[in-house]
N, CA, C and O atoms as a printed pandas DataFrame, in Angstrom:
     atom_number atom_name residue_name chain_id  residue_number  x_coord  y_coord  z_coord
0              1         N          MET        A               1    2.846  -11.689  -23.308
1              2        CA          MET        A               1    3.650  -10.245  -23.465
2              3         C          MET        A               1    2.733   -9.241  -23.560
3              4         O          MET        A               1    2.935   -8.151  -23.025
4              5         N          LEU        A               2    1.265   -9.606  -24.484
5              6        CA          LEU        A               2    0.314   -8.472  -24.629
6              7         C          LEU        A               2   -0.339   -8.414  -23.123
7              8         O          LEU        A               2   -0.697   -7.295  -22.757
8              9         N          GLU        A               3   -0.442   -9.007  -22.630
9             10        CA          GLU        A               3   -1.125   -8.888  -20.850
10            11         C          GLU        A               3   -0.236   -7.792  -20.114
11            12         O          GLU        A               3   -0.566   -6.882  -19.354
12            13         N          LEU        A               4    1.013   -8.195  -20.605
13            14        CA          LEU        A               4    2.032   -7.557  -19.618
14            15         C          LEU        A               4    2.046   -5.854  -20.167
15            16         O          LEU        A               4    1.983   -4.849  -19.459
16            17         N          PHE        A               5    2.118   -5.916  -21.206
17            18        CA          PHE        A               5    1.819   -4.591  -21.981
18            19         C          PHE        A               5    0.686   -3.744  -21.840
19            20         O          PHE        A               5    0.760   -2.520  -21.946
20            21         N          SER        A               6   -0.125   -4.229  -21.658
21            22        CA          SER        A               6   -2.055   -3.521  -21.745
22            23         C          SER        A               6   -1.924   -3.210  -19.518
23            24         O          SER        A               6   -2.457   -2.291  -18.897
24            25         N          LYS        A               7   -0.908   -4.541  -18.841
25            26        CA          LYS        A               7   -1.299   -4.027  -17.469
26            27         C          LYS        A               7   -0.280   -2.402  -17.683
27            28         O          LYS        A               7   -0.726   -1.338  -17.252
28            29         N          LEU        A               8    0.961   -2.486  -18.335
29            30        CA          LEU        A               8    2.057   -1.162  -17.657
30            31         C          LEU        A               8    1.083    0.118  -18.696
31            32         O          LEU        A               8    1.204    1.272  -18.285
32            33         N          SER        A               9    0.530   -0.005  -19.468
33            34        CA          SER        A               9   -0.410    0.997  -20.371
34            35         C          SER        A               9   -1.595    1.612  -19.470
35            36         O          SER        A               9   -2.156    2.699  -19.331
36            37         N          ARG        A              10   -1.659    0.388  -18.968
37            38        CA          ARG        A              10   -3.280    0.837  -18.388
38            39         C          ARG        A              10   -3.134    1.892  -17.136
39            40         O          ARG        A              10   -2.452    1.774  -16.118
40            41         N          LYS        A              11   -4.025    2.992  -17.561
41            42        CA          LYS        A              11   -4.315    4.049  -17.082
42            43         C          LYS        A              11   -5.246    4.255  -15.883
43            44         O          LYS        A              11   -6.342    3.736  -16.098
44            45         N          ARG        A              12   -5.153    4.858  -14.674
45            46        CA          ARG        A              12   -6.211    5.006  -13.732
46            47         C          ARG        A              12   -7.495    5.606  -13.997
47            48         O          ARG        A              12   -7.682    6.742  -14.433
48            49         N          THR        A              13   -8.400    4.707  -13.683
49            50        CA          THR        A              13   -9.727    5.350  -14.361
50            51         C          THR        A              13  -10.458    5.679  -13.063
51            52         O          THR        A              13   -9.953    5.475  -11.959
52            53         N          SER        A              14  -11.919    6.304  -13.287
53            54        CA          SER        A              14  -12.338    7.233  -12.216
54            55         C          SER        A              14  -13.132    6.027  -11.039
55            56         O          SER        A              14  -13.589    6.313   -9.932
56            57         N          LYS        A              15  -13.112    4.969  -11.543
57            58        CA          LYS        A              15  -13.176    3.898  -11.102
58            59         C          LYS        A              15  -12.202    3.350  -10.019
59            60         O          LYS        A              15  -12.458    3.123   -8.837
60            61         N          ASP        A              16  -11.093    3.197  -10.648
61            62        CA          ASP        A              16   -9.893    2.717   -9.552
62            63         C          ASP        A              16   -9.722    3.981   -8.892
63            64         O          ASP        A              16   -9.473    3.648   -7.734
64            65         N          VAL        A              17   -9.703    5.702   -8.962
65            66        CA          VAL        A              17   -9.666    6.561   -8.127
66            67         C          VAL        A              17  -11.120    6.447   -7.090
67            68         O          VAL        A              17  -11.065    6.722   -5.891
68            69         N          ALA        A              18  -11.855    6.188   -7.490
69            70        CA          ALA        A              18  -13.099    6.121   -6.317
70            71         C          ALA        A              18  -12.659    4.757   -5.385
71            72         O          ALA        A              18  -13.282    4.801   -4.325
72            73         N          LYS        A              19  -12.038    3.921   -5.442
73            74        CA          LYS        A              19  -11.915    2.614   -5.149
74            75         C          LYS        A              19  -11.059    3.000   -3.743
75            76         O          LYS        A              19  -11.345    2.703   -2.583
76            77         N          GLU        A              20   -9.847    3.808   -4.287
77            78        CA          GLU        A              20   -8.837    3.880   -3.630
78            79         C          GLU        A              20   -9.022    5.001   -2.644
79            80         O          GLU        A              20   -8.331    5.136   -1.634
80            81         N          ARG        A              21  -10.021    5.809   -3.013
81            82        CA          ARG        A              21  -10.311    7.035   -1.711
82            83         C          ARG        A              21  -11.358    5.949   -0.953
83            84         O          ARG        A              21  -11.166    5.794    0.253
84            85         N          LEU        A              22  -12.198    5.366   -1.436
85            86        CA          LEU        A              22  -13.232    4.752   -0.289
86            87         C          LEU        A              22  -12.330    3.642    0.366
87            88         O          LEU        A              22  -12.691    3.408    1.520
88            89         N          LYS        A              23  -11.152    2.822   -0.093
89            90        CA          LYS        A              23  -10.222    2.216    0.829
90            91         C          LYS        A              23   -9.867    3.173    1.820
91            92         O          LYS        A              23  -10.076    2.674    2.925
92            93         N          LEU        A              24   -9.379    4.438    1.915
93            94        CA          LEU        A              24   -8.705    5.145    2.854
94            95         C          LEU        A              24   -9.804    5.788    3.740
95            96         O          LEU        A              24   -9.452    6.250    4.825
96            97         N          VAL        A              25  -11.127    5.858    3.362
97            98        CA          VAL        A              25  -12.004    5.859    3.996
98            99         C          VAL        A              25  -12.603    5.295    5.235
99           100         O          VAL        A              25  -13.155    5.835    6.193
100          101         N          LEU        A              26  -12.278    3.783    4.882
101          102        CA          LEU        A              26  -12.412    2.831    5.466
102          103         C          LEU        A              26  -11.282    2.574    6.559
103          104         O          LEU        A              26  -11.507    2.421    7.760
104          105         N          ILE        A              27  -10.411    2.559    6.135
105          106        CA          ILE        A              27   -9.012    2.938    6.656
106          107         C          ILE        A              27   -9.186    3.693    8.015
107          108         O          ILE        A              27   -9.096    3.161    9.122
108          109         N          HIS        A              28   -9.421    4.869    7.793
109          110        CA          HIS        A              28   -9.522    6.016    8.236
110          111         C          HIS        A              28  -10.496    5.820    9.873
111          112         O          HIS        A              28  -10.271    6.161   11.034
112          113         N          ASP        A              29  -11.584    5.122    9.202
113          114        CA          ASP        A              29  -12.548    4.971   10.227
114          115         C          ASP        A              29  -11.955    3.473   11.200
115          116         O          ASP        A              29  -12.505    3.113   12.240
116          117         N          ARG        A              30  -11.075    2.960   10.747
117          118        CA          ARG        A              30  -11.123    1.643   11.127
118          119         C          ARG        A              30   -9.799    1.753   12.129
119          120         O          ARG        A              30   -9.666    0.855   12.960
120          121         N          ALA        A              31   -8.752    2.893   12.076
121          122        CA          ALA        A              31   -7.357    3.085   12.527
122          123         C          ALA        A              31   -7.559    4.306   13.166
123          124         O          ALA        A              31   -6.576    4.550   13.865
124          125         N          ASN        A              32   -8.351    5.123   13.227
125          126        CA          ASN        A              32   -8.548    6.364   13.319
126          127         C          ASN        A              32   -7.439    7.622   13.271
127          128         O          ASN        A              32   -7.186    8.436   14.159
128          129         N          VAL        A              33   -6.799    7.487   11.770
129          130        CA          VAL        A              33   -5.753    8.393   11.493
130          131         C          VAL        A              33   -6.814    9.111   10.049
131          132         O          VAL        A              33   -7.803    8.619    9.505
132          133         N          SER        A              34   -6.373    9.918    9.885
133          134        CA          SER        A              34   -6.617   11.006    8.584
134          135         C          SER        A              34   -5.823   10.406    7.346
135          136         O          SER        A              34   -4.701    9.923    7.496
136          137         N          PRO        A              35   -6.440   10.459    6.157
137          138        CA          PRO        A              35   -6.512   10.164    5.498
138          139         C          PRO        A              35   -5.313   10.684    4.564
139          140         O          PRO        A              35   -4.871   10.002    3.639
140          141         N          GLN        A              36   -4.798   12.045    4.922
141          142        CA          GLN        A              36   -3.656   12.391    4.578
142          143         C          GLN        A              36   -2.103   11.928    5.324
143          144         O          GLN        A              36   -0.954   11.914    4.881
144          145         N          PHE        A              37   -2.636   11.607    6.518
145          146        CA          PHE        A              37   -1.726   10.532    7.360
146          147         C          PHE        A              37   -1.167    9.427    6.498
147          148         O          PHE        A              37   -0.112    9.426    5.863
148          149         N          LEU        A              38   -2.266    8.302    6.625
149          150        CA          LEU        A              38   -1.980    7.612    5.677
150          151         C          LEU        A              38   -1.172    7.268    4.049
151          152         O          LEU        A              38   -0.573    6.375    3.450
152          153         N          GLU        A              39   -1.567    8.414    3.921
153          154        CA          GLU        A              39   -0.846    8.674    2.343
154          155         C          GLU        A              39    0.450    9.199    2.660
155          156         O          GLU        A              39    1.352    8.777    1.937
156          157         N          MET        A              40    0.843   10.192    3.755
157          158        CA          MET        A              40    2.306   10.245    3.772
158          159         C          MET        A              40    2.949    9.117    4.373
159          160         O          MET        A              40    4.149    8.992    4.129
160          161         N          VAL        A              41    2.222    8.003    5.340
161          162        CA          VAL        A              41    2.900    6.824    5.830
162          163         C          VAL        A              41    3.781    6.164    4.115
163          164         O          VAL        A              41    4.959    6.074    3.769
164          165         N          LYS        A              42    2.469    5.839    3.452
165          166        CA          LYS        A              42    2.166    5.324    2.363
166          167         C          LYS        A              42    3.464    5.505    1.424
167          168         O          LYS        A              42    4.106    4.570    0.945
168          169         N          GLY        A              43    3.757    6.988    1.232
169          170        CA          GLY        A              43    4.641    7.242    0.550
170          171         C          GLY        A              43    5.830    7.271    0.968
171          172         O          GLY        A              43    6.696    7.603    0.158
172          173         N          GLU        A              44    6.163    6.979    2.159
173          174        CA          GLU        A              44    7.431    7.067    2.889
174          175         C          GLU        A              44    7.995    5.687    2.568
175          176         O          GLU        A              44    9.144    5.444    2.198
176          177         N          ILE        A              45    6.691    4.555    2.832
177          178        CA          ILE        A              45    6.878    3.276    2.933
178          179         C          ILE        A              45    7.422    3.087    0.913
179          180         O          ILE        A              45    8.120    2.174    0.471
180          181         N          ILE        A              46    7.135    3.641    0.522
181          182        CA          ILE        A              46    7.179    3.686   -1.132
182          183         C          ILE        A              46    8.450    4.000   -1.336
183          184         O          ILE        A              46    9.039    3.238   -2.103
184          185         N          LYS        A              47    9.108    4.950   -0.858
185          186        CA          LYS        A              47   10.357    5.604   -1.061
186          187         C          LYS        A              47   11.332    4.506   -0.528
187          188         O          LYS        A              47   11.953    3.880   -1.388
188          189         N          VAL        A              48   11.520    4.228    0.642
189          190        CA          VAL        A              48   11.922    3.737    1.395
190          191         C          VAL        A              48   12.510    1.986    0.741
191          192         O          VAL        A              48   13.714    1.730    0.730
192          193         N          ILE        A              49   11.618    1.109    0.323
193          194        CA          ILE        A              49   11.428    0.135   -0.196
194          195         C          ILE        A              49   12.122    0.605   -2.034
195          196         O          ILE        A              49   12.758   -0.330   -2.519
196          197         N          GLN        A              50   12.070    1.299   -2.536
197          198        CA          GLN        A              50   12.262    1.635   -4.092
198          199         C          GLN        A              50   13.731    1.643   -3.573
199          200         O          GLN        A              50   14.340    1.079   -4.482
200          201         N          ASN        A              51   14.523    1.936   -2.725
201          202        CA          ASN        A              51   16.020    2.461   -2.831
202          203         C          ASN        A              51   16.611    0.720   -2.593
203          204         O          ASN        A              51   17.750    0.336   -2.328
204          205         N          TYR        A              52   15.384   -0.056   -2.802
205          206        CA          TYR        A              52   16.014   -1.481   -2.618
206          207         C          TYR        A              52   15.736   -2.419   -3.609
207          208         O          TYR        A              52   16.519   -3.226   -4.109
208          209         N          MET        A              53   14.051   -2.172   -3.957
209          210        CA          MET        A              53   13.165   -2.964   -4.922
210          211         C          MET        A              53   12.565   -1.799   -5.922
211          212         O          MET        A              53   12.201   -0.661   -5.628
212          213         N          GLU        A              54   12.583   -2.503   -7.283
213          214        CA          GLU        A              54   11.676   -2.576   -8.113
214          215         C          GLU        A              54   10.085   -2.803   -7.655
215          216         O          GLU        A              54    9.696   -3.954   -7.851
216          217         N          ILE        A              55    9.169   -1.951   -7.114
217          218        CA          ILE        A              55    7.783   -2.739   -7.160
218          219         C          ILE        A              55    6.979   -2.122   -8.054
219          220         O          ILE        A              55    7.107   -1.109   -8.741
220          221         N          ASP        A              56    6.339   -2.725   -7.948
221          222        CA          ASP        A              56    4.366   -2.372   -8.584
222          223         C          ASP        A              56    3.756   -1.454   -8.041
223          224         O          ASP        A              56    3.308   -1.723   -6.926
224          225         N          GLU        A              57    3.558   -0.368   -8.465
225          226        CA          GLU        A              57    2.966    0.591   -7.465
226          227         C          GLU        A              57    1.241    0.161   -7.687
227          228         O          GLU        A              57    0.507    0.216   -6.700
228          229         N          GLU        A              58    0.640   -0.292   -9.136
229          230        CA          GLU        A              58   -0.716    0.074   -9.623
230          231         C          GLU        A              58   -0.999   -0.885   -8.277
231          232         O          GLU        A              58   -1.923   -0.492   -7.566
232          233         N          ASP        A              59   -0.252   -2.190   -7.822
233          234        CA          ASP        A              59   -1.292   -3.217   -7.492
234          235         C          ASP        A              59   -0.839   -3.515   -5.821
235          236         O          ASP        A              59   -1.215   -4.434   -5.093
236          237         N          LEU        A              60    0.138   -2.342   -5.510
237          238        CA          LEU        A              60    0.448   -1.868   -4.114
238          239         C          LEU        A              60   -0.716   -1.720   -3.251
239          240         O          LEU        A              60   -1.687   -1.127   -3.721
240          241         N          ASP        A              61   -0.780   -2.263   -1.811
241          242        CA          ASP        A              61   -2.246   -2.346   -0.764
242          243         C          ASP        A              61   -1.175   -1.795    0.281
243          244         O          ASP        A              61   -0.054   -2.283    0.422
244          245         N          ILE        A              62   -1.599   -0.881    0.880
245          246        CA          ILE        A              62   -1.406   -0.830    2.353
246          247         C          ILE        A              62   -2.450   -0.642    3.265
247          248         O          ILE        A              62   -3.436   -0.022    2.866
248          249         N          GLN        A              63   -2.423   -1.013    4.289
249          250        CA          GLN        A              63   -3.762   -0.733    4.956
250          251         C          GLN        A              63   -3.243   -0.813    6.008
251          252         O          GLN        A              63   -2.205   -1.464    6.120
252          253         N          LEU        A              64   -3.903   -0.078    7.243
253          254        CA          LEU        A              64   -3.570    0.172    8.738
254          255         C          LEU        A              64   -5.088    0.295    9.241
255          256         O          LEU        A              64   -5.979    1.137    9.124
256          257         N          THR        A              65   -4.921   -1.216    9.988
257          258        CA          THR        A              65   -6.281   -1.452   10.848
258          259         C          THR        A              65   -5.996   -2.005   11.974
259          260         O          THR        A              65   -4.870   -1.793   12.423
260          261         N          ARG        A              66   -6.858   -2.795   12.677
261          262        CA          ARG        A              66   -6.714   -2.755   14.182
262          263         C          ARG        A              66   -7.003   -4.679   14.027
263          264         O          ARG        A              66   -7.726   -5.388   13.327
264          265         N          THR        A              67   -6.158   -4.872   14.922
265          266        CA          THR        A              67   -6.045   -6.374   15.661
266          267         C          THR        A              67   -5.742   -6.720   16.767
267          268         O          THR        A              67   -5.127   -5.882   17.426
268          269         N          GLN        A              68   -5.992   -7.866   17.320
269          270        CA          GLN        A              68   -6.443   -8.602   18.557
270          271         C          GLN        A              68   -4.157   -8.311   18.768
271          272         O          GLN        A              68   -3.242   -8.596   17.995
272          273         N          SER        A              69   -4.162   -7.655   20.176
273          274        CA          SER        A              69   -2.431   -7.906   20.551
274          275         C          SER        A              69   -2.349   -9.183   21.208
275          276         O          SER        A              69   -3.123   -9.870   21.875
276          277         N          GLU        A              70   -0.771   -9.312   20.671
277          278        CA          GLU        A              70    0.049  -10.793   21.054
278          279         C          GLU        A              70   -0.719  -11.287   22.188
279          280         O          GLU        A              70   -1.062  -12.463   22.064
280          281         N          ASP        A              71   -1.223  -10.476   23.683
281          282        CA          ASP        A              71   -1.043  -10.382   24.689
282          283         C          ASP        A              71   -2.711  -11.446   24.873
283          284         O          ASP        A              71   -2.927  -12.210   25.813
284          285         N          GLY        A              72   -3.498  -11.228   23.908
285          286        CA          GLY        A              72   -4.811  -11.127   23.857
286          287         C          GLY        A              72   -5.688  -10.064   24.480
287          288         O          GLY        A              72   -6.874  -10.061   24.147
288          289         N          GLU        A              73   -5.302   -9.262   25.247
289          290        CA          GLU        A              73   -5.665   -8.083   25.952
290          291         C          GLU        A              73   -6.364   -6.879   25.816
291          292         O          GLU        A              73   -6.862   -6.123   26.650
292          293         N          GLY        A              74   -6.285   -6.847   24.317
293          294        CA          GLY        A              74   -6.654   -5.662   23.699
294          295         C          GLY        A              74   -6.403   -5.470   22.322
295          296         O          GLY        A              74   -5.967   -6.427   21.681
296          297         N          VAL        A              75   -6.619   -4.334   21.735
297          298        CA          VAL        A              75   -6.780   -4.415   20.222
298          299         C          VAL        A              75   -5.886   -3.353   20.100
299          300         O          VAL        A              75   -5.807   -2.445   20.928
300          301         N          VAL        A              76   -4.923   -3.481   18.660
301          302        CA          VAL        A              76   -3.602   -2.571   18.704
302          303         C          VAL        A              76   -3.717   -2.359   17.223
303          304         O          VAL        A              76   -4.390   -3.180   16.600
304          305         N          PRO        A              77   -3.186   -1.430   16.617
305          306        CA          PRO        A              77   -3.096   -0.783   15.188
306          307         C          PRO        A              77   -1.843   -1.700   14.454
307          308         O          PRO        A              77   -0.719   -2.045   14.818
308          309         N          ALA        A              78   -2.494   -1.858   13.477
309          310        CA          ALA        A              78   -1.472   -2.978   12.469
310          311         C          ALA        A              78   -1.760   -2.737   11.206
311          312         O          ALA        A              78   -2.825   -2.805   10.593
312          313         N          LEU        A              79   -0.235   -2.321   10.749
313          314        CA          LEU        A              79   -0.004   -1.846    9.192
314          315         C          LEU        A              79    0.663   -3.324    8.123
315          316         O          LEU        A              79    1.672   -4.009    7.953
316          317         N          ILE        A              80   -0.607   -3.159    7.686
317          318        CA          ILE        A              80   -0.575   -4.463    6.629
318          319         C          ILE        A              80    0.003   -4.024    5.312
319          320         O          ILE        A              80   -0.064   -2.835    4.998
320          321         N          ALA        A              81    0.506   -4.815    4.608
321          322        CA          ALA        A              81    1.302   -4.346    3.181
322          323         C          ALA        A              81    1.361   -5.608    2.619
323          324         O          ALA        A              81    1.751   -6.701    3.032
324          325         N          ASN        A              82    0.725   -5.074    1.236
325          326        CA          ASN        A              82    0.802   -6.230    0.082
326          327         C          ASN        A              82    1.685   -5.697   -0.895
327          328         O          ASN        A              82    1.155   -5.004   -1.764
328          329         N          ILE        A              83    2.771   -5.848   -0.941
329          330        CA          ILE        A              83    3.588   -4.734   -2.150
330          331         C          ILE        A              83    4.082   -5.669   -3.037
331          332         O          ILE        A              83    4.904   -6.454   -2.564
332          333         N          PRO        A              84    3.697   -5.826   -4.583
333          334        CA          PRO        A              84    4.611   -6.622   -5.538
334          335         C          PRO        A              84    5.902   -6.372   -5.949
335          336         O          PRO        A              84    5.996   -5.301   -6.550
336          337         N          ILE        A              85    6.879   -6.958   -5.840
337          338        CA          ILE        A              85    8.018   -6.731   -6.197
338          339         C          ILE        A              85    8.508   -7.319   -7.836
339          340         O          ILE        A              85    8.370   -8.471   -8.246
340          341         N          LYS        A              86    9.037   -6.277   -8.503
341          342        CA          LYS        A              86    9.408   -6.495  -10.063
342          343         C          LYS        A              86   10.669   -7.150   -9.919
343          344         O          LYS        A              86   10.859   -8.281  -10.365
344          345         N          SER        A              87   11.586   -6.453   -9.283
345          346        CA          SER        A              87   13.037   -6.957   -9.096
346          347         C          SER        A              87   13.779   -6.475   -8.038
347          348         O          SER        A              87   13.331   -5.536   -7.380
348          349         N          VAL        A              88   14.729   -6.917   -7.802
349          350        CA          VAL        A              88   15.524   -6.335   -6.310
350          351         C          VAL        A              88   16.727   -5.677   -6.918
351          352         O          VAL        A              88   17.326   -6.161   -7.878
352          353         N          LYS        A              89   17.017   -4.695   -6.398
353          354        CA          LYS        A              89   18.362   -4.014   -6.945
354          355         C          LYS        A              89   19.181   -4.746   -6.550
355          356         O          LYS        A              89   19.006   -5.838   -6.009
356          357         N          ASN        A              90   20.451   -4.046   -6.856
357          358        CA          ASN        A              90   21.996   -4.667   -6.377
358          359         C          ASN        A              90   22.691   -3.637   -6.189
359          360         O          ASN        A              90   23.438   -2.931   -6.867
360          361         N          VAL        A              91   22.179   -3.680   -4.765
361          362        CA          VAL        A              91   22.754   -2.315   -3.875
362          363         C          VAL        A              91   23.542   -2.981   -3.013
363          364         O          VAL        A              91   23.058   -3.746   -2.178
364          365         N          GLY        A              92   24.921   -2.748   -3.130
365          366        CA          GLY        A              92   25.998   -3.184   -2.160
366          367         C          GLY        A              92   26.584   -4.352   -1.968
367          368         O          GLY        A              92   27.259   -4.776   -1.030
368          369         N          ARG        A              93   26.225   -4.852   -3.035
369          370        CA          ARG        A              93   26.811   -6.557   -2.947
370          371         C          ARG        A              93   27.998   -6.430   -3.650
371          372         O          ARG        A              93   28.723   -7.410   -3.820
């Protein structure tokens, strides 16, 4: 229980902010999109998911990268998301 409380009350340190910025720069280089574009996409994804689930935004990880196409003939962009779900909302049941 104490661990849960400490995680919930944790504030973002300058180390966390710097790490997030470095991730954005690396993603920008890999996917050839601006960090602002990636943040916009990330924000929209979070808004849609939050309509249906409570998520842990602290541990959320969304990356835009490149991967081999299904036909194996080229490289295509890929959106990879790791979104911890706290609970599912009772919407429309």
